[in-house]
N, C-alpha and C positions, 0 to 999 in steps of 0.2 A: 729479772730474775726468773728463769721457768720454773714453774711449780711442777713435782713430782707427781706422776698419776698413783692415787692410792686405791688399792681394792680390799674390800674384805670379804673372808671367807670363814665361814664356820669349821670346826674342826673336822667334820665327818667329811665336807668338800675339800679341804687342806690334805686330809690323807687319801683321797680317793685322786686328787689331781696333782700330786707333790711334784712330778715332772713338769708339768705345765707351768707350776707356780716359780720351781726354780728358772725356768725360762724366763718368765715375765721380770723377776728380780735382775737376771743377767741383761736383760734388756733396758734396765735402767727404772723398772716400777717397783713401788714399795708395794710390799704385801703384807695384810694385818690378818691375823689368825684369831679369832674370837671364840669365846665359849658362852653358851646363852646370852649371845649378844654383846658381851662386854670383851673389849680387845685385852688378849692375854700375851700375844707374842707378835713381833715385828720382823720380817724377814728382809734383809737388805744384803747389798753385796759385800763380799768381804774385800778389803783394800789389798791392792795389787803388791807384790812382795818384790823388792827391787833387784834381788837375786845377787847382789854384790856383798860379799862378806868382807868384813874390816878386820884385817890381820892384826895380832896384837892388842886387841881391845881388854884383855885381861892381864896386860905386863905390869908386875908389880904387885899383884894381889894374890899370887899362889906362891906358896912356899914350901920348900920340900926339905927335910932333915937330911943332913950330911950321910948318915946311915940308913937311909931308906932301904936300900937293897940288901942289907945284913940281916941273916937269920937271928931273932931272939934266943937267948939260951933256950929257955923252956920248950922250944919247938925243934932245936936242931936234931934229936934223937928221931923226929917223925919225917923229917925232909931231907937230911943228908946220909950219904953212905958212910959206913963204918962207925 
């Protein structure tokens, strides 16, 4: 199993070179950001989204009242004519 290359940058270097660090991550490198020599963050690539939606995933989980489209009596004077 191949070991990922890890590089450590201090906060100032990371801020100055963010675009370059993001490219390194995109190329498969793990980037560690340290503050005062102590690692505080790790930049890793985001997992790829499949892009395929699953239709009906919430089937049976949504309920709607039979009278959802009726205006409540106390609001009728505000929304209906006459």
